[in-house]
PDB file of N, CA, C and O in Angstrom:
ATOM      1  N   MET A   1      83.663   6.358 226.831  1.00  0.00           N
ATOM      2  CA  MET A   1      82.327   5.813 227.085  1.00  0.00           C
ATOM      3  C   MET A   1      81.514   5.412 226.003  1.00  0.00           C
ATOM      4  O   MET A   1      81.643   5.991 224.924  1.00  0.00           O
ATOM      5  N   LEU A   2      80.567   4.361 226.163  1.00  0.00           N
ATOM      6  CA  LEU A   2      80.045   3.836 225.175  1.00  0.00           C
ATOM      7  C   LEU A   2      78.510   4.407 224.805  1.00  0.00           C
ATOM      8  O   LEU A   2      78.008   5.082 225.704  1.00  0.00           O
ATOM      9  N   ILE A   3      77.881   4.261 223.863  1.00  0.00           N
ATOM     10  CA  ILE A   3      76.600   5.007 223.482  1.00  0.00           C
ATOM     11  C   ILE A   3      75.816   4.155 222.616  1.00  0.00           C
ATOM     12  O   ILE A   3      76.199   3.788 221.505  1.00  0.00           O
ATOM     13  N   HIS A   4      74.711   3.847 223.145  1.00  0.00           N
ATOM     14  CA  HIS A   4      73.836   3.203 222.366  1.00  0.00           C
ATOM     15  C   HIS A   4      73.124   3.623 221.238  1.00  0.00           C
ATOM     16  O   HIS A   4      72.309   4.528 221.418  1.00  0.00           O
ATOM     17  N   ILE A   5      73.254   3.165 220.128  1.00  0.00           N
ATOM     18  CA  ILE A   5      72.886   3.483 218.793  1.00  0.00           C
ATOM     19  C   ILE A   5      71.576   2.966 218.289  1.00  0.00           C
ATOM     20  O   ILE A   5      71.226   3.353 217.174  1.00  0.00           O
ATOM     21  N   GLY A   6      70.873   2.224 218.891  1.00  0.00           N
ATOM     22  CA  GLY A   6      69.627   1.404 218.453  1.00  0.00           C
ATOM     23  C   GLY A   6      69.834  -0.031 218.332  1.00  0.00           C
ATOM     24  O   GLY A   6      70.919  -0.463 217.944  1.00  0.00           O
ATOM     25  N   PHE A   7      69.013  -0.684 218.592  1.00  0.00           N
ATOM     26  CA  PHE A   7      68.666  -2.260 218.407  1.00  0.00           C
ATOM     27  C   PHE A   7      69.922  -2.991 218.957  1.00  0.00           C
ATOM     28  O   PHE A   7      70.532  -3.844 218.314  1.00  0.00           O
ATOM     29  N   GLY A   8      70.262  -2.563 220.251  1.00  0.00           N
ATOM     30  CA  GLY A   8      71.363  -3.333 220.930  1.00  0.00           C
ATOM     31  C   GLY A   8      72.697  -3.058 220.354  1.00  0.00           C
ATOM     32  O   GLY A   8      73.570  -3.907 220.537  1.00  0.00           O
ATOM     33  N   ASN A   9      73.005  -1.870 219.608  1.00  0.00           N
ATOM     34  CA  ASN A   9      74.268  -1.631 218.974  1.00  0.00           C
ATOM     35  C   ASN A   9      74.938  -0.360 219.666  1.00  0.00           C
ATOM     36  O   ASN A   9      74.399   0.745 219.728  1.00  0.00           O
ATOM     37  N   ILE A  10      76.013  -0.637 220.104  1.00  0.00           N
ATOM     38  CA  ILE A  10      76.884   0.294 220.904  1.00  0.00           C
ATOM     39  C   ILE A  10      78.133   0.838 220.048  1.00  0.00           C
ATOM     40  O   ILE A  10      78.717   0.117 219.239  1.00  0.00           O
ATOM     41  N   VAL A  11      78.477   2.118 220.287  1.00  0.00           N
ATOM     42  CA  VAL A  11      79.680   2.694 219.855  1.00  0.00           C
ATOM     43  C   VAL A  11      80.510   3.389 220.848  1.00  0.00           C
ATOM     44  O   VAL A  11      80.008   3.830 221.882  1.00  0.00           O
ATOM     45  N   ASN A  12      81.996   3.525 220.526  1.00  0.00           N
ATOM     46  CA  ASN A  12      82.789   4.232 221.554  1.00  0.00           C
ATOM     47  C   ASN A  12      82.725   5.720 221.023  1.00  0.00           C
ATOM     48  O   ASN A  12      83.005   6.010 219.860  1.00  0.00           O
ATOM     49  N   THR A  13      82.303   6.703 222.049  1.00  0.00           N
ATOM     50  CA  THR A  13      81.929   7.939 221.843  1.00  0.00           C
ATOM     51  C   THR A  13      83.314   8.635 221.705  1.00  0.00           C
ATOM     52  O   THR A  13      83.377   9.751 221.190  1.00  0.00           O
ATOM     53  N   SER A  14      84.294   8.069 222.104  1.00  0.00           N
ATOM     54  CA  SER A  14      85.614   8.790 221.935  1.00  0.00           C
ATOM     55  C   SER A  14      86.159   8.759 220.562  1.00  0.00           C
ATOM     56  O   SER A  14      87.072   9.489 220.176  1.00  0.00           O
ATOM     57  N   LYS A  15      85.525   7.840 219.818  1.00  0.00           N
ATOM     58  CA  LYS A  15      86.101   7.491 218.336  1.00  0.00           C
ATOM     59  C   LYS A  15      85.093   8.348 217.251  1.00  0.00           C
ATOM     60  O   LYS A  15      85.341   8.433 216.048  1.00  0.00           O
ATOM     61  N   ILE A  16      83.993   8.920 217.872  1.00  0.00           N
ATOM     62  CA  ILE A  16      83.139   9.561 216.773  1.00  0.00           C
ATOM     63  C   ILE A  16      83.597  10.742 216.385  1.00  0.00           C
ATOM     64  O   ILE A  16      83.874  11.558 217.264  1.00  0.00           O
ATOM     65  N   ILE A  17      83.753  11.046 215.168  1.00  0.00           N
ATOM     66  CA  ILE A  17      84.134  12.473 214.635  1.00  0.00           C
ATOM     67  C   ILE A  17      82.943  13.349 214.546  1.00  0.00           C
ATOM     68  O   ILE A  17      82.836  14.439 215.109  1.00  0.00           O
ATOM     69  N   ALA A  18      82.008  12.749 213.748  1.00  0.00           N
ATOM     70  CA  ALA A  18      80.698  13.440 213.351  1.00  0.00           C
ATOM     71  C   ALA A  18      79.326  12.512 213.109  1.00  0.00           C
ATOM     72  O   ALA A  18      79.224  11.403 212.585  1.00  0.00           O
ATOM     73  N   ILE A  19      78.486  13.237 213.589  1.00  0.00           N
ATOM     74  CA  ILE A  19      77.129  12.329 213.551  1.00  0.00           C
ATOM     75  C   ILE A  19      76.284  13.125 212.505  1.00  0.00           C
ATOM     76  O   ILE A  19      75.713  14.124 212.941  1.00  0.00           O
ATOM     77  N   VAL A  20      76.130  12.823 211.208  1.00  0.00           N
ATOM     78  CA  VAL A  20      75.310  13.660 210.124  1.00  0.00           C
ATOM     79  C   VAL A  20      74.174  12.895 209.694  1.00  0.00           C
ATOM     80  O   VAL A  20      74.033  11.708 209.986  1.00  0.00           O
ATOM     81  N   SER A  21      73.254  13.647 208.913  1.00  0.00           N
ATOM     82  CA  SER A  21      72.118  13.117 208.400  1.00  0.00           C
ATOM     83  C   SER A  21      72.670  12.546 206.839  1.00  0.00           C
ATOM     84  O   SER A  21      73.575  13.037 206.166  1.00  0.00           O
ATOM     85  N   PRO A  22      71.877  11.440 206.536  1.00  0.00           N
ATOM     86  CA  PRO A  22      72.436  10.857 205.158  1.00  0.00           C
ATOM     87  C   PRO A  22      71.793  11.338 204.043  1.00  0.00           C
ATOM     88  O   PRO A  22      71.851  10.665 203.014  1.00  0.00           O
ATOM     89  N   ASP A  23      71.198  12.367 204.055  1.00  0.00           N
ATOM     90  CA  ASP A  23      70.444  12.786 203.027  1.00  0.00           C
ATOM     91  C   ASP A  23      71.080  13.551 201.921  1.00  0.00           C
ATOM     92  O   ASP A  23      70.657  13.472 200.768  1.00  0.00           O
ATOM     93  N   SER A  24      72.226  14.388 202.311  1.00  0.00           N
ATOM     94  CA  SER A  24      72.868  15.075 201.123  1.00  0.00           C
ATOM     95  C   SER A  24      73.738  14.084 200.305  1.00  0.00           C
ATOM     96  O   SER A  24      74.080  12.959 200.671  1.00  0.00           O
ATOM     97  N   ALA A  25      74.046  14.722 199.089  1.00  0.00           N
ATOM     98  CA  ALA A  25      74.692  13.870 198.126  1.00  0.00           C
ATOM     99  C   ALA A  25      76.165  13.447 198.469  1.00  0.00           C
ATOM    100  O   ALA A  25      76.591  12.314 198.248  1.00  0.00           O
ATOM    101  N   PRO A  26      76.965  14.545 199.076  1.00  0.00           N
ATOM    102  CA  PRO A  26      78.160  14.098 199.709  1.00  0.00           C
ATOM    103  C   PRO A  26      78.253  13.132 200.741  1.00  0.00           C
ATOM    104  O   PRO A  26      79.282  12.459 200.797  1.00  0.00           O
ATOM    105  N   ILE A  27      77.329  12.948 201.585  1.00  0.00           N
ATOM    106  CA  ILE A  27      77.192  11.952 202.525  1.00  0.00           C
ATOM    107  C   ILE A  27      76.701  10.561 201.887  1.00  0.00           C
ATOM    108  O   ILE A  27      77.057   9.469 202.332  1.00  0.00           O
ATOM    109  N   LYS A  28      75.941  10.713 200.919  1.00  0.00           N
ATOM    110  CA  LYS A  28      75.580   9.569 200.229  1.00  0.00           C
ATOM    111  C   LYS A  28      76.723   8.766 199.414  1.00  0.00           C
ATOM    112  O   LYS A  28      76.862   7.546 199.322  1.00  0.00           O
ATOM    113  N   ARG A  29      77.469   9.763 198.871  1.00  0.00           N
ATOM    114  CA  ARG A  29      78.761   9.379 198.114  1.00  0.00           C
ATOM    115  C   ARG A  29      79.774   8.738 199.221  1.00  0.00           C
ATOM    116  O   ARG A  29      80.425   7.741 198.909  1.00  0.00           O
ATOM    117  N   MET A  30      79.871   9.179 200.207  1.00  0.00           N
ATOM    118  CA  MET A  30      80.822   8.805 201.411  1.00  0.00           C
ATOM    119  C   MET A  30      80.362   7.582 201.901  1.00  0.00           C
ATOM    120  O   MET A  30      81.191   6.760 202.293  1.00  0.00           O
ATOM    121  N   VAL A  31      79.071   7.315 201.942  1.00  0.00           N
ATOM    122  CA  VAL A  31      78.667   5.874 202.520  1.00  0.00           C
ATOM    123  C   VAL A  31      78.810   4.942 201.424  1.00  0.00           C
ATOM    124  O   VAL A  31      79.098   3.770 201.669  1.00  0.00           O
ATOM    125  N   GLN A  32      78.626   5.368 200.170  1.00  0.00           N
ATOM    126  CA  GLN A  32      78.660   4.266 198.946  1.00  0.00           C
ATOM    127  C   GLN A  32      80.303   3.971 198.970  1.00  0.00           C
ATOM    128  O   GLN A  32      80.699   2.807 198.917  1.00  0.00           O
ATOM    129  N   SER A  33      81.098   4.923 199.041  1.00  0.00           N
ATOM    130  CA  SER A  33      82.598   4.577 199.074  1.00  0.00           C
ATOM    131  C   SER A  33      83.042   3.664 200.139  1.00  0.00           C
ATOM    132  O   SER A  33      83.824   2.740 199.914  1.00  0.00           O
ATOM    133  N   ALA A  34      82.553   3.915 201.284  1.00  0.00           N
ATOM    134  CA  ALA A  34      83.058   3.219 202.691  1.00  0.00           C
ATOM    135  C   ALA A  34      82.428   1.793 202.379  1.00  0.00           C
ATOM    136  O   ALA A  34      83.150   0.828 202.626  1.00  0.00           O
ATOM    137  N   LYS A  35      81.122   1.549 201.848  1.00  0.00           N
ATOM    138  CA  LYS A  35      80.627   0.251 201.545  1.00  0.00           C
ATOM    139  C   LYS A  35      81.483  -0.534 200.571  1.00  0.00           C
ATOM    140  O   LYS A  35      81.690  -1.740 200.699  1.00  0.00           O
ATOM    141  N   GLU A  36      81.966   0.205 199.600  1.00  0.00           N
ATOM    142  CA  GLU A  36      82.794  -0.435 198.439  1.00  0.00           C
ATOM    143  C   GLU A  36      84.083  -1.060 199.012  1.00  0.00           C
ATOM    144  O   GLU A  36      84.489  -2.187 198.728  1.00  0.00           O
ATOM    145  N   ARG A  37      84.778  -0.037 200.002  1.00  0.00           N
ATOM    146  CA  ARG A  37      85.896  -0.414 200.713  1.00  0.00           C
ATOM    147  C   ARG A  37      85.928  -1.380 201.946  1.00  0.00           C
ATOM    148  O   ARG A  37      86.919  -1.786 202.551  1.00  0.00           O
ATOM    149  N   GLY A  38      84.597  -1.649 202.174  1.00  0.00           N
ATOM    150  CA  GLY A  38      84.439  -2.456 203.397  1.00  0.00           C
ATOM    151  C   GLY A  38      84.622  -1.925 204.498  1.00  0.00           C
ATOM    152  O   GLY A  38      85.092  -2.626 205.394  1.00  0.00           O
ATOM    153  N   LEU A  39      84.304  -0.522 204.757  1.00  0.00           N
ATOM    154  CA  LEU A  39      84.531   0.208 205.982  1.00  0.00           C
ATOM    155  C   LEU A  39      83.181   0.888 206.339  1.00  0.00           C
ATOM    156  O   LEU A  39      83.264   1.939 206.974  1.00  0.00           O
ATOM    157  N   ALA A  40      82.097   0.480 206.052  1.00  0.00           N
ATOM    158  CA  ALA A  40      80.654   0.741 206.466  1.00  0.00           C
ATOM    159  C   ALA A  40      80.149  -0.414 207.579  1.00  0.00           C
ATOM    160  O   ALA A  40      80.352  -1.619 207.428  1.00  0.00           O
ATOM    161  N   ILE A  41      79.604   0.055 208.477  1.00  0.00           N
ATOM    162  CA  ILE A  41      79.049  -1.003 209.441  1.00  0.00           C
ATOM    163  C   ILE A  41      77.483  -0.526 209.752  1.00  0.00           C
ATOM    164  O   ILE A  41      77.131   0.433 210.438  1.00  0.00           O
ATOM    165  N   ASP A  42      76.778  -1.337 209.148  1.00  0.00           N
ATOM    166  CA  ASP A  42      75.347  -1.170 209.154  1.00  0.00           C
ATOM    167  C   ASP A  42      74.787  -1.660 210.455  1.00  0.00           C
ATOM    168  O   ASP A  42      74.817  -2.870 210.682  1.00  0.00           O
ATOM    169  N   ALA A  43      74.233  -0.754 211.405  1.00  0.00           N
ATOM    170  CA  ALA A  43      73.643  -0.959 212.489  1.00  0.00           C
ATOM    171  C   ALA A  43      72.352  -0.616 212.462  1.00  0.00           C
ATOM    172  O   ALA A  43      71.831  -0.362 213.548  1.00  0.00           O
ATOM    173  N   THR A  44      71.623  -0.536 211.367  1.00  0.00           N
ATOM    174  CA  THR A  44      70.038  -0.284 211.239  1.00  0.00           C
ATOM    175  C   THR A  44      69.027  -1.438 211.451  1.00  0.00           C
ATOM    176  O   THR A  44      67.835  -1.308 211.730  1.00  0.00           O
ATOM    177  N   GLN A  45      69.727  -2.615 211.265  1.00  0.00           N
ATOM    178  CA  GLN A  45      68.849  -3.817 211.445  1.00  0.00           C
ATOM    179  C   GLN A  45      67.800  -3.773 210.212  1.00  0.00           C
ATOM    180  O   GLN A  45      66.639  -4.132 210.404  1.00  0.00           O
ATOM    181  N   GLY A  46      68.182  -3.378 209.091  1.00  0.00           N
ATOM    182  CA  GLY A  46      67.232  -3.503 208.030  1.00  0.00           C
ATOM    183  C   GLY A  46      66.225  -2.196 207.919  1.00  0.00           C
ATOM    184  O   GLY A  46      65.500  -2.077 206.932  1.00  0.00           O
ATOM    185  N   ARG A  47      66.220  -1.261 208.945  1.00  0.00           N
ATOM    186  CA  ARG A  47      65.605  -0.127 208.752  1.00  0.00           C
ATOM    187  C   ARG A  47      66.030   1.011 208.027  1.00  0.00           C
ATOM    188  O   ARG A  47      67.119   0.821 207.486  1.00  0.00           O
ATOM    189  N   LYS A  48      65.503   2.217 207.817  1.00  0.00           N
ATOM    190  CA  LYS A  48      66.088   3.219 206.944  1.00  0.00           C
ATOM    191  C   LYS A  48      67.014   3.895 207.867  1.00  0.00           C
ATOM    192  O   LYS A  48      66.721   4.147 209.036  1.00  0.00           O
ATOM    193  N   THR A  49      68.227   4.204 207.272  1.00  0.00           N
ATOM    194  CA  THR A  49      69.340   4.969 207.796  1.00  0.00           C
ATOM    195  C   THR A  49      68.762   6.518 207.949  1.00  0.00           C
ATOM    196  O   THR A  49      68.301   7.252 207.075  1.00  0.00           O
ATOM    197  N   LYS A  50      68.938   6.741 209.280  1.00  0.00           N
ATOM    198  CA  LYS A  50      68.624   8.120 209.512  1.00  0.00           C
ATOM    199  C   LYS A  50      69.803   8.928 209.973  1.00  0.00           C
ATOM    200  O   LYS A  50      69.752  10.156 209.910  1.00  0.00           O
ATOM    201  N   SER A  51      70.965   8.245 210.476  1.00  0.00           N
ATOM    202  CA  SER A  51      72.252   9.143 210.700  1.00  0.00           C
ATOM    203  C   SER A  51      73.369   8.267 210.198  1.00  0.00           C
ATOM    204  O   SER A  51      73.178   7.127 209.776  1.00  0.00           O
ATOM    205  N   VAL A  52      74.416   8.791 210.258  1.00  0.00           N
ATOM    206  CA  VAL A  52      75.865   8.320 209.749  1.00  0.00           C
ATOM    207  C   VAL A  52      76.847   9.029 210.843  1.00  0.00           C
ATOM    208  O   VAL A  52      77.027  10.227 211.063  1.00  0.00           O
ATOM    209  N   LEU A  53      77.441   7.830 211.474  1.00  0.00           N
ATOM    210  CA  LEU A  53      78.581   8.136 212.493  1.00  0.00           C
ATOM    211  C   LEU A  53      79.749   8.258 211.745  1.00  0.00           C
ATOM    212  O   LEU A  53      79.952   7.263 211.050  1.00  0.00           O
ATOM    213  N   VAL A  54      80.561   9.108 211.651  1.00  0.00           N
ATOM    214  CA  VAL A  54      81.887   9.175 210.808  1.00  0.00           C
ATOM    215  C   VAL A  54      82.892   9.013 212.136  1.00  0.00           C
ATOM    216  O   VAL A  54      83.060   9.818 213.052  1.00  0.00           O
ATOM    217  N   MET A  55      83.469   7.778 211.944  1.00  0.00           N
ATOM    218  CA  MET A  55      84.501   7.428 213.039  1.00  0.00           C
ATOM    219  C   MET A  55      86.123   7.669 212.697  1.00  0.00           C
ATOM    220  O   MET A  55      86.574   7.609 211.553  1.00  0.00           O
ATOM    221  N   GLU A  56      86.835   7.922 213.765  1.00  0.00           N
ATOM    222  CA  GLU A  56      88.366   8.142 213.669  1.00  0.00           C
ATOM    223  C   GLU A  56      89.112   7.300 212.486  1.00  0.00           C
ATOM    224  O   GLU A  56      89.987   7.795 211.776  1.00  0.00           O
ATOM    225  N   ASN A  57      88.732   6.215 212.397  1.00  0.00           N
ATOM    226  CA  ASN A  57      89.470   5.179 211.551  1.00  0.00           C
ATOM    227  C   ASN A  57      89.054   5.143 210.123  1.00  0.00           C
ATOM    228  O   ASN A  57      89.515   4.291 209.363  1.00  0.00           O
ATOM    229  N   SER A  58      88.119   6.126 209.695  1.00  0.00           N
ATOM    230  CA  SER A  58      87.690   6.232 208.231  1.00  0.00           C
ATOM    231  C   SER A  58      86.363   5.232 208.082  1.00  0.00           C
ATOM    232  O   SER A  58      85.875   4.981 206.980  1.00  0.00           O
ATOM    233  N   GLN A  59      85.837   4.685 209.350  1.00  0.00           N
ATOM    234  CA  GLN A  59      84.777   3.831 209.017  1.00  0.00           C
ATOM    235  C   GLN A  59      83.500   4.575 209.231  1.00  0.00           C
ATOM    236  O   GLN A  59      83.579   5.535 209.998  1.00  0.00           O
ATOM    237  N   VAL A  60      82.379   4.321 208.716  1.00  0.00           N
ATOM    238  CA  VAL A  60      81.110   4.667 208.907  1.00  0.00           C
ATOM    239  C   VAL A  60      80.232   3.912 209.445  1.00  0.00           C
ATOM    240  O   VAL A  60      80.163   2.735 209.091  1.00  0.00           O
ATOM    241  N   VAL A  61      79.424   4.399 210.360  1.00  0.00           N
ATOM    242  CA  VAL A  61      78.435   3.650 211.198  1.00  0.00           C
ATOM    243  C   VAL A  61      77.129   4.052 210.938  1.00  0.00           C
ATOM    244  O   VAL A  61      76.753   5.168 211.295  1.00  0.00           O
ATOM    245  N   LEU A  62      76.248   3.126 210.246  1.00  0.00           N
ATOM    246  CA  LEU A  62      74.655   3.576 209.839  1.00  0.00           C
ATOM    247  C   LEU A  62      73.939   3.358 210.894  1.00  0.00           C
ATOM    248  O   LEU A  62      74.073   2.290 211.492  1.00  0.00           O
ATOM    249  N   SER A  63      73.135   4.220 211.284  1.00  0.00           N
ATOM    250  CA  SER A  63      71.972   4.017 212.489  1.00  0.00           C
ATOM    251  C   SER A  63      70.698   4.456 211.974  1.00  0.00           C
ATOM    252  O   SER A  63      70.525   5.381 211.181  1.00  0.00           O
ATOM    253  N   ALA A  64      69.672   3.586 212.583  1.00  0.00           N
ATOM    254  CA  ALA A  64      68.139   4.043 212.283  1.00  0.00           C
ATOM    255  C   ALA A  64      67.746   5.160 213.187  1.00  0.00           C
ATOM    256  O   ALA A  64      66.627   5.657 213.060  1.00  0.00           O
ATOM    257  N   LEU A  65      68.585   5.598 214.100  1.00  0.00           N
ATOM    258  CA  LEU A  65      68.073   6.634 215.067  1.00  0.00           C
ATOM    259  C   LEU A  65      68.518   8.085 214.495  1.00  0.00           C
ATOM    260  O   LEU A  65      69.562   8.157 213.846  1.00  0.00           O
ATOM    261  N   LEU A  66      67.857   9.058 214.693  1.00  0.00           N
ATOM    262  CA  LEU A  66      68.002  10.572 214.249  1.00  0.00           C
ATOM    263  C   LEU A  66      69.243  11.027 214.807  1.00  0.00           C
ATOM    264  O   LEU A  66      69.515  10.680 215.956  1.00  0.00           O
ATOM    265  N   PRO A  67      70.098  11.811 214.107  1.00  0.00           N
ATOM    266  CA  PRO A  67      71.283  12.358 214.690  1.00  0.00           C
ATOM    267  C   PRO A  67      71.091  13.201 216.015  1.00  0.00           C
ATOM    268  O   PRO A  67      72.056  13.422 216.746  1.00  0.00           O
ATOM    269  N   GLU A  68      69.902  13.636 216.286  1.00  0.00           N
ATOM    270  CA  GLU A  68      69.723  14.627 217.339  1.00  0.00           C
ATOM    271  C   GLU A  68      69.601  13.716 218.574  1.00  0.00           C
ATOM    272  O   GLU A  68      69.963  14.120 219.680  1.00  0.00           O
ATOM    273  N   THR A  69      69.074  12.446 218.375  1.00  0.00           N
ATOM    274  CA  THR A  69      68.793  11.540 219.299  1.00  0.00           C
ATOM    275  C   THR A  69      70.214  10.914 219.863  1.00  0.00           C
ATOM    276  O   THR A  69      70.485  10.713 221.047  1.00  0.00           O
ATOM    277  N   ILE A  70      70.936  10.692 218.876  1.00  0.00           N
ATOM    278  CA  ILE A  70      72.314  10.137 219.404  1.00  0.00           C
ATOM    279  C   ILE A  70      73.202  11.206 219.962  1.00  0.00           C
ATOM    280  O   ILE A  70      74.000  11.010 220.878  1.00  0.00           O
ATOM    281  N   ALA A  71      73.010  12.373 219.341  1.00  0.00           N
ATOM    282  CA  ALA A  71      73.951  13.491 219.924  1.00  0.00           C
ATOM    283  C   ALA A  71      73.426  13.949 221.343  1.00  0.00           C
ATOM    284  O   ALA A  71      74.235  14.334 222.187  1.00  0.00           O
ATOM    285  N   GLY A  72      72.062  13.907 221.608  1.00  0.00           N
ATOM    286  CA  GLY A  72      71.368  13.878 222.857  1.00  0.00           C
ATOM    287  C   GLY A  72      72.058  13.080 223.921  1.00  0.00           C
ATOM    288  O   GLY A  72      72.461  13.489 225.010  1.00  0.00           O
ATOM    289  N   ARG A  73      72.129  11.809 223.396  1.00  0.00           N
ATOM    290  CA  ARG A  73      72.682  10.539 224.425  1.00  0.00           C
ATOM    291  C   ARG A  73      74.138  10.912 224.684  1.00  0.00           C
ATOM    292  O   ARG A  73      74.603  10.788 225.818  1.00  0.00           O
ATOM    293  N   VAL A  74      74.804  11.323 223.760  1.00  0.00           N
ATOM    294  CA  VAL A  74      75.940  11.591 224.114  1.00  0.00           C
ATOM    295  C   VAL A  74      76.560  12.618 225.027  1.00  0.00           C
ATOM    296  O   VAL A  74      77.548  12.525 225.755  1.00  0.00           O
ATOM    297  N   GLN A  75      75.620  13.759 224.775  1.00  0.00           N
ATOM    298  CA  GLN A  75      75.794  14.862 225.786  1.00  0.00           C
ATOM    299  C   GLN A  75      75.267  14.697 227.060  1.00  0.00           C
ATOM    300  O   GLN A  75      75.732  15.250 228.056  1.00  0.00           O
ATOM    301  N   ALA A  76      74.282  13.929 227.056  1.00  0.00           N
ATOM    302  CA  ALA A  76      73.642  13.325 228.459  1.00  0.00           C
ATOM    303  C   ALA A  76      74.355  12.259 229.087  1.00  0.00           C
ATOM    304  O   ALA A  76      74.151  11.934 230.257  1.00  0.00           O
ATOM    305  N   GLY A  77      75.120  11.750 228.397  1.00  0.00           N
ATOM    306  CA  GLY A  77      75.862  10.592 228.891  1.00  0.00           C
ATOM    307  C   GLY A  77      74.905   9.270 229.268  1.00  0.00           C
ATOM    308  O   GLY A  77      75.126   8.375 230.083  1.00  0.00           O
ATOM    309  N   GLN A  78      73.849   9.460 228.446  1.00  0.00           N
ATOM    310  CA  GLN A  78      72.914   8.206 228.502  1.00  0.00           C
ATOM    311  C   GLN A  78      73.152   7.012 227.475  1.00  0.00           C
ATOM    312  O   GLN A  78      74.045   7.057 226.629  1.00  0.00           O
ATOM    313  N   GLY A  79      72.369   6.055 227.606  1.00  0.00           N
ATOM    314  CA  GLY A  79      72.529   5.104 226.458  1.00  0.00           C
ATOM    315  C   GLY A  79      73.855   4.186 226.740  1.00  0.00           C
ATOM    316  O   GLY A  79      74.310   3.442 225.872  1.00  0.00           O
ATOM    317  N   GLU A  80      74.406   4.311 227.999  1.00  0.00           N
ATOM    318  CA  GLU A  80      75.811   3.439 228.082  1.00  0.00           C
ATOM    319  C   GLU A  80      75.327   1.965 228.152  1.00  0.00           C
ATOM    320  O   GLU A  80      74.204   1.602 228.502  1.00  0.00           O
ATOM    321  N   ALA A  81      76.412   1.138 227.742  1.00  0.00           N
ATOM    322  CA  ALA A  81      75.926  -0.277 227.698  1.00  0.00           C
ATOM    323  C   ALA A  81      75.395  -0.690 228.994  1.00  0.00           C
ATOM    324  O   ALA A  81      75.931  -0.406 230.065  1.00  0.00           O
ATOM    325  N   GLY A  82      74.376  -1.335 228.869  1.00  0.00           N
ATOM    326  CA  GLY A  82      73.516  -1.866 230.116  1.00  0.00           C
ATOM    327  C   GLY A  82      72.600  -0.885 230.679  1.00  0.00           C
ATOM    328  O   GLY A  82      71.974  -1.199 231.692  1.00  0.00           O
ATOM    329  N   GLU A  83      72.423   0.389 230.097  1.00  0.00           N
ATOM    330  CA  GLU A  83      71.488   1.203 230.582  1.00  0.00           C
ATOM    331  C   GLU A  83      70.563   1.555 229.163  1.00  0.00           C
ATOM    332  O   GLU A  83      70.533   2.640 228.583  1.00  0.00           O
ATOM    333  N   LEU A  84      69.910   0.452 228.836  1.00  0.00           N
ATOM    334  CA  LEU A  84      69.062   0.667 227.531  1.00  0.00           C
ATOM    335  C   LEU A  84      67.839   1.410 228.020  1.00  0.00           C
ATOM    336  O   LEU A  84      67.398   1.177 229.145  1.00  0.00           O
ATOM    337  N   PRO A  85      67.297   2.262 227.248  1.00  0.00           N
ATOM    338  CA  PRO A  85      66.012   2.841 227.679  1.00  0.00           C
ATOM    339  C   PRO A  85      64.848   1.789 227.779  1.00  0.00           C
ATOM    340  O   PRO A  85      64.860   0.859 226.972  1.00  0.00           O
ATOM    341  N   GLU A  86      63.904   1.866 228.659  1.00  0.00           N
ATOM    342  CA  GLU A  86      62.841   1.178 228.907  1.00  0.00           C
ATOM    343  C   GLU A  86      62.051   0.749 227.419  1.00  0.00           C
ATOM    344  O   GLU A  86      61.743  -0.420 227.190  1.00  0.00           O
ATOM    345  N   SER A  87      61.840   1.601 226.683  1.00  0.00           N
ATOM    346  CA  SER A  87      61.107   1.227 225.488  1.00  0.00           C
ATOM    347  C   SER A  87      61.898   0.334 224.618  1.00  0.00           C
ATOM    348  O   SER A  87      61.241  -0.299 223.791  1.00  0.00           O
ATOM    349  N   GLU A  88      63.299   0.137 224.639  1.00  0.00           N
ATOM    350  CA  GLU A  88      64.024  -0.602 223.870  1.00  0.00           C
ATOM    351  C   GLU A  88      64.517  -1.962 224.519  1.00  0.00           C
ATOM    352  O   GLU A  88      65.355  -2.680 223.973  1.00  0.00           O
ATOM    353  N   GLU A  89      63.992  -2.213 225.588  1.00  0.00           N
ATOM    354  CA  GLU A  89      64.695  -3.411 226.446  1.00  0.00           C
ATOM    355  C   GLU A  89      64.061  -4.815 225.865  1.00  0.00           C
ATOM    356  O   GLU A  89      64.629  -5.877 225.613  1.00  0.00           O
ATOM    357  N   ALA A  90      62.971  -4.518 225.767  1.00  0.00           N
ATOM    358  CA  ALA A  90      62.238  -6.019 225.401  1.00  0.00           C
ATOM    359  C   ALA A  90      62.593  -6.287 223.953  1.00  0.00           C
ATOM    360  O   ALA A  90      62.198  -7.314 223.401  1.00  0.00           O
TER     361      ALA A  90
END
C-alpha cells in the first residue's frame, strides 16, 4: 500500500521500518550520515522536517508531516495515491 507523506509525495508502507521524530541527537546523526552517503530523500519541499521515515534499504525519508499524522494514515489506510485529503488537493 502507498501512503501520502505530504506535498504530493508517496511512500510504500511495506518498506517502512520506523517513523520517528527528528529531534533527538541519534536521529540527527542518522539523518546526517544518510545525507553524506546519498541515502536521504528530502520530501519536505523546503519546510521543517517533522518526521523521519526509516526504510528497509537503509534510506531515510524526511517529511514535513508529524509522525502521528503519518502513523494514523498508515493505520487507517488513508492517504493512498489518488486519495489526497481535500485540504492538500489544490
